[in-house]
LUMLUMDREN-167265 format. One line per 8 residues: number of its first residue (from 1); their letters; for each residue x, z, y of N, C-alpha, C. Coordinates in pm, 1 decimal. Layout:
BEGIN
NUM> A> X/Z/Y/X/Z/Y/X/Z/Y ~ ...
***
This chain:
BEGIN
1> XXXXXXXX> 10542.9/18263.2/16194.7/10652.5/18163.6/16187.7/10599.5/18020.8/16225.0 ~ 10490.1/17991.6/16193.2/10435.9/17855.3/16239.0/10416.2/17847.3/16395.2 ~ 10387.6/17977.6/16442.6/10351.0/17972.0/16587.3/10479.4/17948.9/16670.6 ~ 10589.3/18004.4/16612.0/10725.8/17988.0/16675.7/10779.8/17842.7/16663.4 ~ 10741.6/17782.3/16549.2/10773.0/17642.5/16522.6/10692.7/17566.6/16623.1 ~ 10569.0/17594.8/16660.8/10488.4/17516.1/16753.0/10547.1/17534.3/16893.2 ~ 10599.1/17652.9/16925.5/10651.2/17665.3/17056.1/10771.6/17598.8/17066.0 ~ 10859.7/17587.6/16972.0/10985.8/17515.4/16968.1/10957.4/17361.9/16976.9
9> XXXXXXXX> 10853.2/17307.0/16915.9/10821.7/17170.2/16926.3/10768.4/17147.3/17058.7 ~ 10683.9/17223.0/17115.1/10629.2/17214.2/17245.0/10746.0/17206.9/17357.9 ~ 10838.9/17295.3/17339.2/10950.7/17299.3/17441.8/11032.5/17162.0/17417.7 ~ 11058.1/17119.0/17308.1/11112.4/16985.3/17284.4/11032.0/16877.4/17352.5 ~ 10911.3/16886.2/17322.2/10821.9/16771.9/17385.3/10820.3/16787.8/17537.4 ~ 10820.4/16908.1/17610.7/10829.1/16913.4/17735.6/10948.5/16859.8/17798.2 ~ 11059.9/16886.6/17733.8/11200.2/16848.1/17786.9/11212.5/16687.7/17762.7 ~ 11148.6/16633.8/17660.1/11135.4/16489.7/17649.5/11067.1/16415.8/17756.8
17> XXXXXXXX> 10953.9/16490.3/17789.3/10870.5/16433.2/17913.7/10960.2/16428.1/18031.2 ~ 11028.5/16536.7/18062.3/11117.8/16549.5/18181.9/11240.2/16443.4/18154.7 ~ 11278.8/16416.8/18047.7/11394.8/16330.3/18022.1/11335.1/16183.5/18057.1 ~ 11209.5/16144.5/18025.9/11158.3/16016.2/18059.1/11153.3/16013.9/18204.8 ~ 11107.4/16101.2/18283.3/11105.0/16094.7/18422.3/11243.9/16073.8/18486.6 ~ 11338.2/16152.4/18426.5/11477.0/16143.1/18479.4/11536.4/15998.0/18452.0 ~ 11495.5/15954.3/18330.2/11544.4/15803.1/18305.1/11492.8/15706.7/18399.4 ~ 11355.9/15718.7/18442.6/11296.3/15648.4/18556.9/11375.0/15660.4/18681.5
25> XXXXXXXX> 11408.9/15792.8/18722.5/11487.6/15788.3/18842.9/11626.4/15734.7/18833.3 ~ 11687.1/15734.0/18716.6/11819.4/15661.4/18690.4/11803.2/15514.7/18733.1 ~ 11697.3/15458.9/18678.2/11664.0/15314.4/18701.4/11627.9/15293.6/18843.9 ~ 11547.5/15377.7/18904.5/11488.5/15343.2/19038.0/11610.6/15358.3/19143.8 ~ 11693.8/15445.3/19118.3/11810.2/15469.8/19212.8/11921.9/15376.5/19180.3 ~ 11918.9/15300.1/19083.1/12031.8/15215.8/19039.5/12144.0/15284.1/18991.4 ~ 12116.1/15405.6/18924.3/12237.7/15487.9/18884.3/12265.4/15478.9/18738.2 ~ 12221.3/15371.2/18675.0/12233.7/15353.6/18532.6/12376.0/15343.1/18491.3
33> XXXXXXXX> 12459.5/15289.9/18575.0/12606.8/15281.7/18549.3/12683.6/15388.6/18628.3 ~ 12628.0/15501.0/18657.3/12680.7/15599.7/18728.3/12799.9/15669.5/18655.3 ~ 12803.7/15655.8/18531.1/12905.1/15701.3/18431.7/12996.5/15583.9/18390.5 ~ 12986.2/15475.5/18459.1/13058.0/15352.7/18406.0/13008.7/15308.2/18279.8 ~ 13090.4/15251.7/18199.3/13045.7/15214.0/18062.7/13101.3/15305.6/17957.4 ~ 13122.1/15432.4/17997.6/13178.6/15517.9/17894.4/13068.4/15590.6/17842.3 ~ 13076.0/15619.9/17708.4/12982.8/15706.2/17637.2/13039.6/15764.9/17524.0 ~ 13029.0/15896.5/17494.4/12940.4/15991.4/17553.8/12996.3/16053.5/17678.5
41> XXXXXXXX> 13120.5/16036.3/17704.0/13183.2/16089.9/17820.8/13140.2/16010.5/17956.1 ~ 13144.5/16071.8/18068.9/13107.7/16008.2/18198.6/13238.4/15977.9/18281.6 ~ 13248.6/15848.6/18294.0/13377.5/15792.9/18355.9/13506.3/15844.1/18289.1 ~ 13496.9/15855.3/18148.2/13612.6/15888.8/18080.5/13639.8/16054.3/18082.6 ~ 13548.4/16126.7/18140.7/13575.5/16267.4/18158.6/13446.9/16344.3/18104.1 ~ 13473.5/16475.0/18071.6/13347.7/16545.0/18036.1/13295.1/16605.8/18173.0 ~ 13380.4/16630.8/18271.1/13315.7/16680.9/18405.4/13364.9/16594.1/18508.4 ~ 13293.2/16472.0/18529.6/13329.3/16378.0/18627.2/13313.3/16425.1/18776.9
49> XXXXXXXX> 13376.3/16357.0/18879.6/13351.0/16379.1/18999.0/13199.8/16344.7/19032.7 ~ 13131.4/16418.3/19111.0/12988.6/16394.7/19120.6/12943.6/16341.9/19243.4 ~ 12960.0/16205.7/19267.3/12888.8/16140.6/19375.2/12747.7/16131.5/19318.8 ~ 12654.2/16078.0/19415.3/12515.4/16076.9/19389.9/12477.5/16002.1/19261.0 ~ 12515.9/15867.2/19251.8/12476.9/15798.5/19124.5/12526.9/15857.9/19013.3 ~ 12651.3/15916.2/19000.7/12716.3/15994.7/18890.1/12644.6/16115.8/18857.9 ~ 12595.3/16179.4/18964.9/12522.1/16303.1/18931.9/12390.2/16281.2/18870.5 ~ 12324.1/16174.0/18916.6/12192.9/16140.9/18855.0/12197.0/16108.3/18712.2
57> XXXXXXXX> 12297.4/16012.9/18684.6/12319.3/15976.9/18539.9/12366.0/16099.1/18460.6 ~ 12452.7/16175.2/18522.0/12511.9/16278.9/18435.9/12393.7/16390.5/18415.4 ~ 12301.4/16401.6/18504.7/12200.9/16509.4/18475.3/12110.8/16446.6/18366.5 ~ 12090.3/16321.4/18363.3/12000.7/16255.8/18254.9/12066.4/16263.1/18122.2 ~ 12209.6/16266.3/18121.7/12276.4/16283.4/17988.8/12266.0/16425.0/17948.4 ~ 12278.1/16516.7/18042.3/12264.1/16657.2/18003.3/12128.4/16699.0/17952.5 ~ 12036.7/16632.2/18021.6/11886.3/16653.4/17966.9/11869.8/16599.6/17836.8 ~ 11931.6/16492.2/17804.6/11930.8/16424.8/17670.0/12000.1/16510.1/17569.7
65> XXXXXXXX> 12113.0/16574.4/17609.0/12188.5/16676.4/17517.7/12084.8/16796.5/17482.0 ~ 12015.7/16845.8/17585.2/11916.1/16957.8/17563.4/11808.7/16917.8/17468.7 ~ 11756.0/16791.9/17492.1/11658.0/16736.2/17391.0/11706.9/16724.9/17254.5 ~ 11832.3/16686.9/17242.7/11892.9/16677.3/17108.7/11902.5/16807.5/17043.9 ~ 11939.5/16905.3/17111.5/11948.2/17044.0/17049.9/11812.3/17088.8/17007.7 ~ 11708.4/17067.4/17080.9/11569.3/17117.5/17065.7/11508.2/17033.4/16942.8 ~ 11536.9/16896.7/16949.6/11470.3/16831.7/16838.2/11540.3/16866.2/16700.9 ~ 11668.5/16868.1/16706.0/11737.8/16921.6/16577.0/11699.5/17050.7/16527.6
73> XXXXXXXX> 11684.0/17148.1/16624.5/11625.9/17278.7/16596.4/11486.8/17275.2/16537.0 ~ 11408.9/17186.5/16594.0/11267.0/17174.3/16549.4/11264.1/17115.5/16407.2 ~ 11343.4/17023.5/16379.4/11346.0/16961.3/16249.2/11413.1/17060.7/16150.4 ~ 11509.7/17138.4/16189.6/11566.9/17238.5/16097.9/11461.2/17352.4/16057.6 ~ 11402.9/17398.5/16177.1/11294.7/17495.2/16153.8/11189.2/17446.8/16054.8 ~ 11147.2/17314.6/16083.6/11036.3/17255.3/15988.7/11089.7/17257.7/15842.4 ~ 11216.2/17230.1/15817.2/11266.2/17214.5/15687.4/11269.4/17356.6/15633.3 ~ 11315.5/17456.0/15710.8/11303.8/17604.4/15655.3/11158.0/17647.4/15626.8
81> XXXXXXXX> 11062.9/17611.7/15707.2/10925.6/17642.9/15681.2/10877.5/17572.5/15556.3 ~ 10924.2/17449.7/15536.6/10882.0/17382.3/15412.8/10927.5/17458.9/15289.7 ~ 11050.0/17512.5/15290.1/11105.4/17589.3/15171.9/11019.2/17713.1/15161.9 ~ 10965.6/17769.1/15262.6/10891.7/17898.8/15250.0/10745.0/17881.0/15227.5 ~ 10690.3/17769.3/15272.6/10541.8/17742.7/15258.6/10510.7/17624.2/15158.1 ~ 10611.5/17538.4/15145.4/10583.4/17410.4/15062.0/10513.2/17308.2/15140.8 ~ 10497.9/17331.8/15278.3/10428.8/17228.6/15348.9/10530.9/17154.3/15446.7 ~ 10553.0/17035.3/15419.0/10658.8/16957.8/15500.0/10612.5/16914.3/15640.0
89> XXXXXXXX> 10701.6/16933.6/15736.4/10662.3/16890.7/15869.9/10722.5/16745.9/15887.7 ~ 10644.7/16651.5/15844.8/10679.2/16507.3/15849.9/10704.5/16467.9/15991.1 ~ 10623.2/16514.3/16086.1/10640.5/16482.6/16233.0/10776.8/16519.0/16285.1 ~ 10825.3/16630.4/16255.2/10952.2/16678.4/16318.4/11064.0/16611.1/16240.8 ~ 11057.9/16559.4/16113.8/11162.6/16480.5/16060.3/11153.1/16332.7/16129.7 ~ 11035.3/16296.3/16156.3/11024.7/16153.5/16230.6/11088.8/16175.3/16362.6 ~ 11068.5/16280.9/16431.8/11124.4/16308.1/16560.1/11266.9/16310.2/16542.4 ~ 11329.6/16366.5/16447.2/11473.2/16357.3/16426.7/11531.5/16216.1/16428.2
97> XXXXXXXX> 11453.1/16133.7/16322.8/11489.7/15998.0/16313.0/11490.6/15931.0/16436.5 ~ 11392.3/15951.9/16512.1/11361.7/15870.1/16640.8/11475.3/15913.3/16742.1 ~ 11508.5/16037.8/16731.0/11622.3/16082.6/16821.7/11743.0/16021.8/16798.5 ~ 11787.9/16006.6/16672.7/11907.6/15927.8/16631.6/11903.8/15795.2/16681.7 ~ 11780.1/15724.8/16668.8/11774.6/15589.6/16717.7/11787.4/15580.6/16870.4 ~ 11716.1/15681.6/16938.0/11727.1/15686.1/17084.7/11871.7/15708.4/17130.3 ~ 11947.7/15784.6/17074.1/12087.6/15811.3/17106.6/12174.6/15677.3/17098.7 ~ 12143.7/15602.6/16976.2/12219.1/15476.9/16963.4/12181.1/15382.7/17063.9
105> XXXXXXXX> 12042.5/15377.5/17096.4/12007.4/15282.5/17191.4/12049.9/15314.5/17335.8 ~ 12069.6/15442.7/17359.1/12131.8/15487.7/17494.1/12274.0/15438.3/17502.7 ~ 12351.8/15454.6/17389.7/12488.4/15415.8/17384.0/12509.3/15263.4/17403.2 ~ 12419.3/15187.0/17331.4/12416.8/15043.1/17341.2/12378.7/14990.1/17480.8 ~ 12288.1/15061.1/17546.8/12245.6/15024.2/17677.0/12345.0/15031.1/17783.0 ~ 12430.6/15147.1/17763.7/12537.4/15160.1/17859.4/12650.9/15065.9/17832.9 ~ 12688.4/15042.4/17709.7/12792.6/14957.6/17668.2/12764.6/14812.5/17714.6 ~ 12635.0/14780.5/17700.4/12602.2/14633.2/17741.0/12569.9/14627.3/17886.7
113> XXXXXXXX> 12576.0/14735.4/17961.5/12568.7/14724.4/18107.5/12396.7/14692.4/18146.6 ~ 12326.7/14786.3/18067.9/12182.5/14780.3/18107.0/12101.5/14659.2/18090.4 ~ 12104.7/14574.2/17984.0/12022.9/14457.5/17960.6/11870.3/14503.3/17958.3 ~ 11779.0/14429.7/18007.2/11646.8/14476.7/17992.7/11601.5/14516.7/17869.7 ~ 11620.6/14428.8/17766.0/11562.0/14462.5/17632.1/11605.4/14591.5/17589.1 ~ 11718.4/14645.1/17602.3/11763.6/14775.5/17559.1/11699.7/14890.7/17631.8 ~ 11687.0/14871.0/17765.1/11626.3/14961.4/17842.1/11467.6/14987.4/17808.2 ~ 11398.0/14873.5/17781.8/11271.1/14868.8/17733.5/11257.1/14951.9/17591.6
121> XXXXXXXX> 11341.2/14907.1/17506.4/11341.6/14972.3/17365.7/11361.0/15123.3/17381.9 ~ 11456.6/15154.3/17472.3/11490.7/15292.0/17498.3/11381.8/15374.0/17551.2 ~ 11305.8/15319.2/17644.3/11173.9/15393.0/17681.5/11066.2/15393.9/17571.4 ~ 11047.9/15294.0/17506.3/10952.1/15284.3/17394.9/10983.0/15380.5/17286.9 ~ 11112.4/15401.7/17251.9/11144.0/15504.6/17156.6/11131.8/15637.4/17208.6 ~ 11161.0/15665.4/17329.5/11133.0/15805.0/17406.4/10988.7/15836.7/17390.5 ~ 10900.8/15735.2/17415.7/10754.3/15760.5/17408.5/10713.7/15798.7/17264.4 ~ 10764.1/15727.9/17162.9/10745.2/15772.9/17014.3/10800.6/15907.5/16999.4
129> XXXXXXXX> 10912.4/15935.9/17039.8/10974.5/16075.6/17023.6/10870.1/16176.7/17070.6 ~ 10827.6/16166.4/17195.5/10738.0/16247.5/17270.5/10609.7/16262.6/17169.9 ~ 10559.2/16160.2/17118.7/10445.0/16153.8/17037.5/10465.3/16239.1/16912.7 ~ 10584.7/16212.3/16839.0/10611.3/16279.7/16717.5/10620.4/16431.9/16744.8 ~ 10679.4/16474.5/16858.7/10694.8/16623.7/16880.0/10560.9/16689.4/16914.1 ~ 10468.6/16605.9/16989.9/10337.6/16662.3/17014.4/10264.3/16672.4/16889.1 ~ 10275.8/16580.0/16785.2/10201.9/16583.2/16662.4/10255.4/16700.9/16580.6 ~ 10399.9/16723.7/16577.2/10450.5/16829.1/16517.5/10405.7/16969.6/16559.4
137> XXXXXXXX> 10389.6/16980.2/16694.3/10337.8/17102.6/16752.0/10187.8/17119.2/16722.3 ~ 10113.6/17011.3/16730.8/9966.2/17026.1/16707.5/9931.5/17062.7/16558.2 ~ 10021.9/17002.3/16467.7/10005.1/17024.8/16322.8/10005.9/17157.6/16274.3 ~ 10043.0/17257.1/16355.6/10056.8/17405.1/16319.5/9932.2/17483.2/16359.5 ~ 9839.7/17407.2/16440.4/9728.0/17471.9/16503.3/9598.5/17448.0/16431.0 ~ 9499.8/17551.0/16424.7/9376.5/17513.8/16380.6/9279.4/17519.5/16495.5 ~ 9210.4/17420.1/16514.2/9108.8/17426.4/16630.0/8976.7/17472.2/16587.6 ~ 8926.9/17585.6/16645.4/8797.4/17629.7/16612.5/8685.6/17548.7/16660.6
145> XXXXXXXX> 8564.3/17570.4/16607.7/8450.0/17494.5/16655.7/8377.8/17426.8/16539.3 ~ 8282.0/17354.1/16579.2/8201.9/17279.1/16482.3/8270.9/17177.8/16415.2 ~ 8252.3/17139.7/16298.7/8302.1/17020.9/16232.0/8229.9/16902.1/16288.8 ~ 8305.7/16786.5/16274.6/8241.5/16648.3/16327.1/8116.0/16617.0/16254.8 ~ 8101.4/16669.2/16135.1/7972.7/16624.1/16058.9/7847.9/16712.2/16110.4 ~ 7866.7/16813.4/16189.5/7759.6/16898.4/16233.3/7674.2/16830.4/16320.1 ~ 7540.1/16848.6/16326.9/7466.2/16789.9/16435.2/7503.4/16833.7/16576.6 ~ 7511.6/16747.5/16665.9/7549.6/16768.6/16806.2/7693.5/16789.1/16821.6
153> XXXXXXXX> 7775.0/16789.2/16716.1/7925.4/16804.6/16734.8/7987.9/16673.8/16793.2 ~ 8094.0/16684.1/16863.5/8159.9/16566.5/16914.8/8199.6/16483.9/16794.5 ~ 8222.3/16350.8/16806.6/8284.1/16276.5/16713.3/8441.5/16295.6/16718.8 ~ 8502.0/16276.0/16594.5/8632.8/16302.0/16586.6/8719.0/16195.4/16657.9 ~ 8797.7/16227.2/16768.6/8863.3/16119.2/16844.7/8977.4/16056.3/16761.2 ~ 9019.0/16111.9/16649.0/9133.9/16058.8/16584.8/9079.8/15949.4/16482.6 ~ 8983.5/15885.0/16515.7/8930.3/15770.4/16427.2/8987.1/15640.9/16472.3 ~ 8940.6/15523.7/16416.1/8987.9/15414.3/16447.7/8987.8/15361.6/16597.3
161> XXXXXXXX> 8876.8/15400.7/16668.3/8872.1/15376.1/16819.1/8991.6/15452.1/16895.0 ~ 9020.2/15576.1/16842.8/9114.4/15650.4/16897.3/9265.0/15584.7/16880.5 ~ 9283.4/15532.8/16761.3/9400.6/15468.9/16726.7/9419.6/15331.6/16808.9 ~ 9304.1/15267.7/16832.0/9305.1/15152.8/16923.8/9346.4/15189.7/17054.6 ~ 9299.2/15291.5/17105.8/9330.0/15351.6/17251.0/9480.4/15378.8/17253.7 ~ 9529.9/15436.5/17141.0/9680.6/15472.8/17137.0/9755.6/15348.9/17136.6 ~ 9729.0/15246.0/17064.6/9797.5/15117.1/17061.8/9788.7/15045.6/17204.1 ~ 9672.6/15049.8/17265.4/9651.6/14997.9/17393.5/9742.4/15065.9/17501.3
169> XXXXXXXX> 9747.6/15195.9/17487.7/9823.0/15268.3/17579.8/9968.8/15237.2/17558.4 ~ 10020.1/15231.7/17446.4/10162.9/15200.0/17408.4/10201.9/15065.0/17463.9 ~ 10106.1/14962.2/17439.5/10134.7/14839.3/17487.4/10148.4/14820.3/17647.2 ~ 10049.1/14910.3/17710.9/10063.5/14920.9/17852.3/10188.8/14971.8/17905.1 ~ 10237.7/15082.2/17837.3/10367.5/15139.9/17873.4/10484.4/15042.1/17867.2 ~ 10479.2/14960.5/17754.2/10594.9/14864.3/17727.7/10594.2/14757.9/17829.8 ~ 10468.8/14707.2/17868.3/10462.9/14607.8/17964.5/10485.5/14661.8/18101.9 ~ 10473.8/14794.3/18131.0/10513.8/14846.3/18253.9/10662.0/14854.4/18260.8
177> XXXXXXXX> 10727.8/14884.6/18155.8/10883.0/14887.8/18156.0/10929.6/14746.7/18167.3 ~ 10875.4/14654.4/18094.5/10907.2/14506.7/18113.8/10887.8/14467.3/18249.1 ~ 10781.9/14491.6/18317.3/10750.1/14454.6/18467.4/10867.3/14512.9/18554.9 ~ 10898.5/14643.4/18524.5/10993.5/14708.8/18619.1/11138.3/14650.7/18592.5 ~ 11181.8/14619.4/18460.2/11307.7/14583.2/18441.3/11357.6/14434.9/18447.5 ~ 11253.5/14343.7/18456.1/11289.6/14199.1/18460.2/11263.3/14163.8/18612.2 ~ 11238.6/14245.0/18700.9/11218.5/14214.2/18847.4/11074.7/14170.5/18879.1 ~ 10979.7/14198.9/18794.9/10839.7/14146.6/18825.6/10756.0/14245.0/18903.4
185> XXXXXXXX> 10809.6/14362.1/18944.4/10719.6/14452.9/19017.0/10673.2/14410.2/19154.8 ~ 10750.8/14305.4/19218.4/10691.9/14256.9/19343.3/10633.3/14116.3/19326.7 ~ 10617.1/14075.6/19201.2/10559.7/13949.1/19176.3/10416.2/13922.9/19210.1 ~ 10342.9/14033.3/19209.5/10198.0/14030.3/19240.3/10179.0/14131.6/19364.5 ~ 10148.4/14067.5/19477.4/10113.4/14148.1/19593.1/9961.2/14165.9/19606.2 ~ 9929.1/14278.4/19669.9/9778.8/14302.1/19689.8/9724.7/14361.8/19569.0 ~ 9602.7/14412.1/19573.8/9537.7/14494.4/19474.9/9389.7/14475.0/19493.8 ~ 9302.7/14461.4/19379.6/9338.3/14456.2/19249.1/9387.5/14319.0/19186.5
193> XXXXXXXX> 9374.8/14210.0/19274.1/9411.0/14082.2/19223.8/9557.3/14062.3/19238.3 ~ 9610.7/13956.7/19181.5/9745.9/13922.4/19182.4/9765.3/13808.2/19291.0 ~ 9821.6/13848.0/19411.6/9831.1/13748.2/19527.1/9697.7/13693.1/19553.9 ~ 9596.2/13763.3/19547.6/9458.9/13719.0/19587.6/9396.8/13635.0/19480.8 ~ 9462.5/13617.9/19360.1/9412.7/13527.6/19254.8/9366.6/13610.4/19124.8 ~ 9265.7/13564.1/19070.5/9225.2/13621.3/18944.3/9323.1/13584.1/18829.8 ~ 9370.5/13454.4/18830.2/9458.2/13396.0/18730.4/9580.7/13334.2/18815.9 ~ 9688.2/13416.3/18823.4/9796.2/13360.2/18910.0/9847.0/13222.1/18850.7
201> XXXXXXXX> 9895.0/13150.7/18938.6/9941.9/13009.4/18898.8/10091.8/12999.4/18931.7 ~ 10158.5/13110.8/18943.1/10310.9/13111.3/18973.7/10392.0/13105.6/18863.9 ~ 10505.0/13188.5/18878.3/10609.6/13178.2/18782.3/10593.3/13280.0/18668.7 ~ 10679.1/13288.7/18574.8/10668.7/13386.4/18458.7/10651.2/13533.1/18512.9 ~ 10721.4/13564.4/18608.8/10720.0/13713.3/18656.4/10585.2/13753.8/18697.5 ~ 10507.3/13665.5/18756.8/10378.9/13690.3/18787.5/10287.6/13722.2/18670.7 ~ 10313.8/13643.6/18558.7/10226.6/13649.2/18443.5/10271.9/13784.6/18376.7 ~ 10388.9/13833.5/18385.6/10435.3/13953.6/18332.1/10353.5/14078.9/18401.8
209> XXXXXXXX> 10366.6/14071.0/18535.5/10306.6/14170.2/18615.6/10159.2/14174.3/18602.5 ~ 10092.3/14062.5/18583.8/9945.8/14045.9/18587.7/9894.7/14103.3/18448.4 ~ 9982.3/14079.0/18334.5/9945.6/14119.4/18201.5/9954.7/14270.2/18201.8 ~ 10040.1/14330.6/18271.9/10059.5/14479.0/18276.0/9926.6/14526.7/18335.6 ~ 9890.8/14470.2/18457.4/9755.9/14519.5/18516.1/9642.7/14494.8/18428.0 ~ 9630.8/14391.5/18372.6/9508.0/14365.1/18284.0/9506.8/14461.6/18176.8 ~ 9627.2/14498.4/18114.3/9628.0/14600.9/18010.7/9580.1/14727.6/18068.3 ~ 9618.8/14761.6/18190.2/9583.7/14882.8/18247.7/9428.3/14902.0/18274.6
217> XXXXXXXX> 9382.4/14787.3/18328.6/9227.3/14776.7/18347.0/9161.3/14795.1/18207.0 ~ 9216.5/14726.9/18107.9/9149.4/14733.8/17977.4/9153.5/14867.0/17927.9 ~ 9265.2/14929.5/17933.9/9288.7/15071.0/17884.1/9179.1/15157.9/17955.9 ~ 9164.3/15149.6/18091.4/9057.3/15231.5/18156.8/8909.7/15213.6/18098.8 ~ 8878.4/15083.1/18092.5/8748.9/15047.4/18039.5/8735.2/15092.5/17894.7 ~ 8834.0/15081.0/17815.1/8816.0/15121.0/17669.8/8818.6/15280.6/17654.5 ~ 8893.8/15346.3/17723.0/8892.1/15492.1/17715.5/8773.3/15552.7/17778.1 ~ 8714.8/15489.5/17879.0/8588.2/15537.5/17931.3/8477.2/15527.1/17820.3
225> XXXXXXXX> 8474.6/15407.9/17751.1/8373.6/15393.2/17646.8/8408.9/15479.4/17522.1 ~ 8539.8/15502.5/17499.2/8584.0/15598.3/17395.5/8545.0/15747.1/17427.0 ~ 8567.6/15783.7/17545.7/8538.7/15924.9/17584.7/8379.9/15942.5/17582.3 ~ 8302.0/15855.7/17625.0/8154.2/15861.1/17619.2/8108.0/15871.0/17475.4 ~ 8169.2/15790.0/17389.8/8135.5/15795.4/17238.8/8173.9/15911.5/17178.0 ~ 8290.2/15977.3/17199.8/8334.9/16085.5/17119.9/8291.3/16214.1/17199.2 ~ 8275.3/16230.6/17321.4/8244.2/16343.0/17409.7/8366.4/16444.9/17382.1 ~ 8478.2/16387.4/17371.5/8599.2/16481.9/17348.7/8658.0/16524.2/17482.4
233> XXXXXXXX> 8691.8/16652.6/17501.0/8757.6/16698.2/17626.7/8883.2/16618.0/17654.8 ~ 8978.5/16606.1/17544.0/9108.4/16535.7/17579.3/9075.2/16390.6/17615.9 ~ 8964.8/16314.2/17546.6/8939.3/16182.3/17584.1/8904.3/16163.6/17725.4 ~ 8828.2/16262.0/17779.7/8792.5/16253.5/17922.4/8908.7/16274.5/18015.2 ~ 8995.3/16365.1/17966.8/9126.9/16383.5/18033.6/9218.8/16259.2/18037.6 ~ 9212.8/16192.5/17927.6/9280.9/16050.4/17934.2/9225.5/15959.9/18035.7 ~ 9096.7/15948.1/18043.4/9021.0/15864.5/18145.0/9061.7/15899.7/18285.5 ~ 9071.6/16039.0/18316.8/9105.9/16075.0/18444.8/9253.7/16043.6/18477.1
241> XXXXXXXX> 9336.8/16057.3/18379.9/9474.8/16016.2/18407.2/9506.4/15870.1/18416.0 ~ 9423.5/15790.6/18333.2/9431.3/15648.9/18352.9/9394.8/15615.5/18493.7 ~ 9280.3/15661.3/18537.2/9229.6/15632.2/18666.8/9338.9/15673.6/18776.7 ~ 9407.6/15779.1/18762.4/9505.2/15828.7/18857.1/9622.6/15730.9/18846.6 ~ 9664.4/15686.2/18732.6/9759.2/15610.0/18724.5/9738.9/15461.3/18791.7 ~ 9625.4/15412.4/18776.6/9592.1/15291.7/18840.7/9586.3/15309.0/18993.5 ~ 9549.9/15424.8/19040.7/9542.1/15452.7/19182.5/9693.4/15459.0/19231.9 ~ 9782.1/15534.3/19161.9/9924.5/15547.0/19198.5/9981.4/15397.3/19198.2
249> XXXXXXXX> 9950.4/15318.6/19098.6/10006.9/15184.8/19094.9/9959.6/15098.4/19210.9 ~ 9828.9/15121.1/19257.2/9775.9/15045.0/19364.5/9848.6/15076.0/19495.2 ~ 9857.1/15205.8/19522.6/9930.2/15249.4/19635.7/10063.1/15198.1/19634.0 ~ 10131.8/15216.3/19527.2/10274.8/15177.7/19516.2/10297.2/15029.2/19554.2 ~ 10211.7/14935.0/19507.0/10210.6/14798.0/19539.2/10193.1/14773.7/19688.8 ~ 10080.1/14838.0/19741.3/10054.4/14812.1/19874.0/10150.5/14877.5/19972.2 ~ 10224.1/14964.7/19938.5/10332.2/15033.9/20023.2/10466.4/14974.1/19986.4 ~ 10481.0/14864.3/19908.0/10602.5/14783.4/19880.5/10700.1/14875.3/19801.5
257> XXXXXXXX> 10647.1/14948.0/19698.5/10724.2/15009.2/19600.8/10812.3/15109.8/19644.7 ~ 10771.1/15213.6/19723.3/10862.3/15320.0/19760.7/10898.3/15401.2/19637.4 ~ 11027.5/15437.9/19628.2/11086.1/15508.0/19501.6/11022.0/15633.8/19472.8 ~ 10963.3/15718.0/19552.3/10888.7/15846.1/19504.0/10769.7/15797.2/19426.4 ~ 10707.1/15700.2/19469.3/10583.7/15654.8/19399.5/10616.0/15575.8/19270.5 ~ 10727.5/15507.8/19258.1/10765.5/15457.9/19143.7/10798.0/15554.7/19027.7 ~ 10866.8/15655.9/19070.5/10886.5/15781.6/18988.8/10749.3/15841.8/18934.0 ~ 10657.5/15861.5/19027.5/10525.9/15915.0/19006.6/10445.8/15818.8/18897.5
265> XXXXXXXX> 10469.3/15694.0/18923.1/10399.9/15598.9/18836.5/10445.7/15612.4/18682.0 ~ 10580.2/15644.4/18663.8/10619.2/15664.0/18537.2/10571.0/15798.1/18486.7 ~ 10579.2/15898.5/18568.9/10550.3/16043.3/18531.9/10397.6/16035.7/18474.8 ~ 10304.3/15973.2/18559.5/10167.1/15973.3/18519.2/10144.1/15889.7/18393.0 ~ 10212.3/15776.3/18385.3/10204.4/15698.5/18269.9/10251.6/15767.5/18135.7 ~ 10360.8/15851.1/18159.4/10400.7/15925.4/18032.2/10302.5/16038.8/17998.4 ~ 10232.3/16083.0/18110.0/10131.6/16194.6/18093.3/10005.8/16127.4/18018.5 ~ 9973.1/16005.1/18057.2/9865.3/15927.0/17981.1/9895.5/15922.7/17836.9
273> XXXXXXXX> 10015.1/15871.7/17811.5/10060.2/15859.9/17665.9/10049.3/15985.1/17598.9 ~ 10097.4/16103.6/17655.7/10089.5/16242.2/17595.7/9940.8/16272.6/17564.9 ~ 9862.6/16259.3/17672.1/9714.9/16291.8/17646.9/9658.4/16199.2/17543.9 ~ 9685.8/16070.9/17538.1/9635.4/15993.9/17425.3/9666.8/16055.3/17298.4 ~ 9797.9/16086.8/17285.3/9843.5/16148.8/17139.5/9773.6/16270.1/17119.2 ~ 9759.4/16351.2/17216.0/9682.8/16486.3/17195.9/9528.8/16462.3/17154.2 ~ 9475.7/16361.8/17224.1/9335.2/16337.6/17187.9/9318.1/16294.5/17052.9 ~ 9406.0/16203.9/17005.5/9407.2/16145.0/16868.3/9441.2/16240.5/16768.9
281> X> 9535.5/16314.6/16805.6/9611.4/16413.2/16705.3/9504.6/16525.4/16685.2
***
């Protein structure tokens, strides 16, 4: 029973990850108002005429509907298991609460014509939903091997340094969303410096972009130390993904932000976040 619950939670997490990428494609292609300001209908219809912006936004909404079904099913299954075993699945209930908040934020975002603050909150909530589903799935597994207290065993990654890495990763994601949604993506040219400067002296957009980069550099340095300290497999996976994310970001800036690389940047960023959650959980 718990194995089926884990499979359902993993399916919900995978669809949430794909939904995050679809949301990025909606933003990158300027399709956020592809369904007008109508919600939950699209241009006032259940099946609207599908020009490209409408098709992209409509696909995003259909994916959101699938995630809704899977998250509700996961929480429902968790409640049924609790009645059978007496063990509550707190993470699946948290995922359901985050889903309701995410749906509300999606509606507000559309009704207010995509203000940056709602778009950023929408992405942040999606990342927390992904984390909750991963924790729900991981909570049903028993990992074999030596306990952390045995000589030569890896240190437990889910300690205070792991939580710091998680917080740093979340802050990096949010500043990435802020950079993209307030028009700061082109504020810093060149790499690794910002317009050739260690401390930019330009406008606020440069400071937003530069803060995002500094957070990414800090995340790489911190996770490298963390992985060396814990010797955890997932921690080293996080380091590799953060390095890949920085590389994708560098190429994206140097090539003047081609849309496919923008989407890849979001995809790898979400993978970094998922790997951090797995490492800590």
